[in-house]
C-alpha positions as CSV (number, residue, x, y, z in Angstrom):
1,X,3.5,-27.7,21.4
2,X,3.5,-30.3,18.6
3,X,0.1,-31.7,19.6
4,X,-1.9,-28.4,19.6
5,X,-3.4,-27.0,16.5
6,X,-6.1,-24.7,17.9
7,X,-6.1,-22.5,21.0
8,X,-9.7,-23.0,22.2
9,X,-12.2,-20.4,23.2
10,X,-11.6,-18.7,26.6
11,X,-8.7,-21.0,27.3
12,X,-7.6,-19.1,30.5
13,X,-11.1,-18.6,32.0
14,X,-11.2,-20.1,35.5
15,X,-13.2,-19.6,38.6
16,X,-10.6,-17.3,40.1
17,X,-8.9,-16.1,36.9
18,X,-5.6,-16.3,38.8
19,X,-3.7,-17.7,35.8
20,X,-4.7,-14.6,33.8
21,X,-3.0,-12.4,36.3
22,X,0.2,-14.4,36.2
23,X,0.7,-14.6,32.4
24,X,3.1,-11.9,31.1
25,X,4.4,-13.3,27.8
26,X,2.8,-15.7,25.3
27,X,4.7,-17.6,22.6
28,X,2.5,-19.6,20.2
29,X,4.5,-22.3,18.5
30,X,4.4,-22.9,14.7
31,X,1.7,-25.4,13.8
32,X,-1.1,-23.7,15.6
33,X,-3.7,-22.7,13.0
34,X,-6.4,-20.8,15.0
35,X,-6.8,-18.7,18.1
36,X,-10.3,-19.1,19.5
37,X,-12.8,-16.6,20.8
38,X,-11.8,-14.8,24.0
39,X,-8.6,-16.9,24.1
40,X,-6.5,-14.1,25.7
41,X,-9.2,-11.6,26.7
42,X,-9.0,-9.9,30.1
43,X,-5.4,-11.1,30.6
44,X,-4.3,-8.0,32.4
45,X,-0.5,-8.5,32.5
46,X,0.2,-9.9,29.1
47,X,2.6,-7.4,27.4
48,X,4.0,-9.5,24.6
49,X,2.7,-12.2,22.3
50,X,4.2,-14.0,19.3
51,X,1.8,-15.4,16.6
52,X,3.4,-17.8,14.1
53,X,2.9,-17.9,10.3
54,X,0.8,-21.1,10.7
55,X,-2.2,-19.2,12.2
56,X,-4.9,-18.4,9.7
57,X,-7.8,-17.4,11.9
58,X,-8.2,-15.3,15.0
59,X,-11.6,-15.4,16.8
60,X,-13.9,-12.8,18.3
61,X,-12.7,-11.0,21.4
62,X,-9.4,-12.9,21.2
63,X,-7.4,-10.2,23.0
64,X,-10.1,-7.9,24.3
65,X,-9.0,-5.8,27.3
66,X,-5.6,-7.3,27.5
67,X,-2.4,-5.3,28.2
68,X,-0.4,-6.1,25.1
69,X,1.6,-3.1,23.8
70,X,2.4,-4.4,20.3
71,X,1.3,-7.2,18.0
72,X,2.2,-8.5,14.5
73,X,-0.5,-10.4,12.7
74,X,1.3,-12.6,10.2
75,X,0.3,-12.6,6.5
76,X,-1.0,-16.2,6.9
77,X,-4.1,-14.7,8.8
78,X,-7.0,-14.1,6.5
79,X,-9.8,-13.9,9.0
80,X,-10.1,-11.9,12.2
81,X,-13.2,-11.8,14.4
82,X,-14.9,-8.7,15.7
83,X,-13.8,-6.7,18.8
84,X,-10.4,-8.5,18.7
85,X,-8.4,-5.8,20.4
86,X,-11.2,-3.8,21.9
87,X,-10.2,-1.9,25.0
88,X,-6.4,-2.7,24.7
89,X,-5.4,0.7,26.0
90,X,-1.7,0.0,26.0
91,X,-1.6,-1.2,22.4
92,X,0.5,1.3,20.4
93,X,2.1,-0.7,17.6
94,X,0.1,-3.0,15.2
95,X,1.2,-4.7,12.0
96,X,-1.7,-6.2,10.1
97,X,-1.7,-9.2,7.7
98,X,-1.3,-8.2,4.1
99,X,-4.1,-10.7,3.2
100,X,-6.9,-9.3,5.2
101,X,-9.9,-8.0,3.2
102,X,-12.0,-6.8,6.2
103,X,-11.2,-4.7,9.2
104,X,-14.0,-6.1,11.4
105,X,-16.4,-4.3,13.7
106,X,-14.9,-2.6,16.8
107,X,-11.5,-4.3,16.1
108,X,-9.6,-1.4,17.8
109,X,-12.3,0.3,19.7
110,X,-10.9,2.4,22.6
111,X,-7.3,1.5,21.8
112,X,-6.3,5.0,23.1
113,X,-2.5,4.5,22.6
114,X,-2.8,3.6,19.0
115,X,-1.9,6.8,17.1
116,X,-1.2,5.4,13.7
117,X,-1.7,2.2,11.7
118,X,-1.0,1.0,8.1
119,X,-4.1,-0.5,6.6
120,X,-3.1,-3.2,4.0
121,X,-3.8,-2.7,0.3
122,X,-5.8,-5.9,0.4
123,X,-8.6,-4.4,2.6
124,X,-11.9,-3.6,0.9
125,X,-14.2,-3.1,3.9
126,X,-13.8,-1.3,7.2
127,X,-16.7,-2.2,9.4
128,X,-18.6,-0.2,12.0
129,X,-16.6,1.4,14.8
130,X,-13.4,-0.4,13.8
131,X,-11.3,2.5,15.1
132,X,-13.8,4.3,17.2
133,X,-12.4,6.2,20.2
134,X,-8.8,5.2,19.6
135,X,-5.9,7.5,19.4
136,X,-5.4,7.8,15.7
137,X,-4.0,11.2,14.6
138,X,-3.4,10.0,11.0
139,X,-4.6,7.2,8.8
140,X,-4.4,6.4,5.2
141,X,-7.3,4.5,3.5
142,X,-5.8,2.5,0.7
143,X,-7.3,2.7,-2.8
144,X,-9.4,-0.4,-3.1
145,X,-11.5,0.2,0.0
146,X,-15.1,0.3,-1.2
147,X,-17.0,0.3,2.1
148,X,-16.6,2.4,5.3
149,X,-19.1,1.6,8.1
150,X,-20.9,3.5,10.8
151,X,-18.8,5.5,13.2
152,X,-15.5,4.0,12.0
153,X,-13.4,6.9,13.2
154,X,-15.8,8.4,15.7
155,X,-14.0,10.4,18.5
156,X,-10.5,9.9,17.0
157,X,-8.1,12.9,17.1
158,X,-7.6,12.9,13.3
159,X,-6.5,16.2,11.8
160,X,-6.6,15.2,8.2
161,X,-8.6,12.6,6.3
162,X,-8.6,11.4,2.7
163,X,-11.4,9.4,1.0
164,X,-10.0,7.4,-1.9
165,X,-11.9,7.3,-5.2
166,X,-12.7,3.6,-4.7
167,X,-15.2,4.3,-1.8
168,X,-18.8,3.8,-3.0
169,X,-20.5,2.8,0.3
170,X,-20.2,5.3,3.1
171,X,-22.4,5.1,6.3
172,X,-23.2,8.2,8.3
173,X,-21.2,9.3,11.4
174,X,-17.9,7.8,10.2
175,X,-16.1,11.0,11.4
176,X,-18.5,11.9,14.1
177,X,-16.9,14.0,17.0
178,X,-13.5,14.2,15.3
179,X,-13.1,17.7,16.7
180,X,-9.4,18.1,15.7
181,X,-10.2,17.6,11.9
182,X,-9.1,20.5,9.7
183,X,-8.9,19.0,6.2
184,X,-10.8,16.4,4.4
185,X,-10.0,15.3,0.8
186,X,-12.2,13.4,-1.7
187,X,-10.1,11.9,-4.5
188,X,-13.2,10.8,-6.5
189,X,-16.7,11.9,-7.1
190,X,-19.7,10.3,-5.4
191,X,-23.5,10.5,-5.3
192,X,-25.5,13.0,-3.3
193,X,-26.6,10.5,-0.6
194,X,-23.0,9.7,0.3
195,X,-21.9,13.3,0.2
196,X,-24.7,14.3,2.6
197,X,-24.0,11.5,5.0
198,X,-20.4,12.5,5.4
199,X,-20.5,16.2,5.1
200,X,-23.3,16.8,7.5
201,X,-20.7,15.9,10.2
202,X,-18.3,18.6,9.2
203,X,-20.4,21.4,7.6
204,X,-20.5,23.4,10.8
205,X,-16.9,23.0,11.6
206,X,-14.0,25.2,10.3
207,X,-12.9,22.3,8.0
208,X,-11.4,22.7,4.5
209,X,-12.9,20.3,2.0
210,X,-10.7,19.4,-1.0
211,X,-12.3,17.9,-4.1
212,X,-12.0,18.1,-7.9
213,X,-13.5,21.2,-9.5
214,X,-16.9,20.5,-11.0
215,X,-17.5,17.5,-8.8
216,X,-20.8,16.7,-7.1
217,X,-19.0,17.5,-3.8
218,X,-18.2,21.1,-5.0
219,X,-21.8,21.7,-6.1
220,X,-23.2,20.4,-2.8
221,X,-20.9,22.5,-0.7
222,X,-21.3,25.6,-2.7
223,X,-25.1,25.4,-2.2
224,X,-24.7,25.0,1.5
225,X,-22.1,27.8,1.8
226,X,-24.4,30.2,-0.2
227,X,-27.1,29.6,2.4
228,X,-24.7,30.9,5.1
229,X,-25.3,28.0,7.4
230,X,-21.9,26.3,7.3
231,X,-18.4,27.2,8.5
232,X,-16.4,24.8,6.2
233,X,-14.7,26.0,3.0
234,X,-14.0,24.4,-0.4
235,X,-10.6,24.2,-2.0
236,X,-10.2,22.5,-5.4
237,X,-7.6,19.7,-5.7
238,X,-4.6,21.0,-7.7
């Protein structure tokens, strides 16, 4: 209402949690600027929530293990805490703020119904396990992302993956256990450490690696292929 500007941490936490079981829809009125930590976490029956343009910050664990099926984060939001939607297994539709620069740690971990998502062009960093064990079959990393953290897409059913030329910081296991992966494309060149960290995850899988002819990636792969210890193949871009 007109007198509330912040939804405090764990606002619905009670000794019995009875109120959590009763809430099915949440409408946050315009004027609220922040949603605190764990504000709607473990609210088993919330299916729908409306977030106004006045909100600029969403805290850690804000919606963890809730039952929401869709959510739109308005462009006014510039900061989102970690594990915000972790374990939201019914979440299938997400629209992210166009002013986010970071997809935080474990933000969508185990969101098994989330099969696709549009990452805003404003994002430069995707932190560790941001999409780990969720249902993504396709994802586009925008040009401008420079850092991809540990196990970001681990155990996702991705079939194709493209690394933009802007990525300079890549942590190992980003694609660990992505068993459906058939194609991976590098749009830029990179140093040997980053190539090794990524490709060790796919070298022994029947994956086609696409990169520019004469790139560090081609040289690295050709050496591995010549040793006969890998199953992947190389295909030049274009």
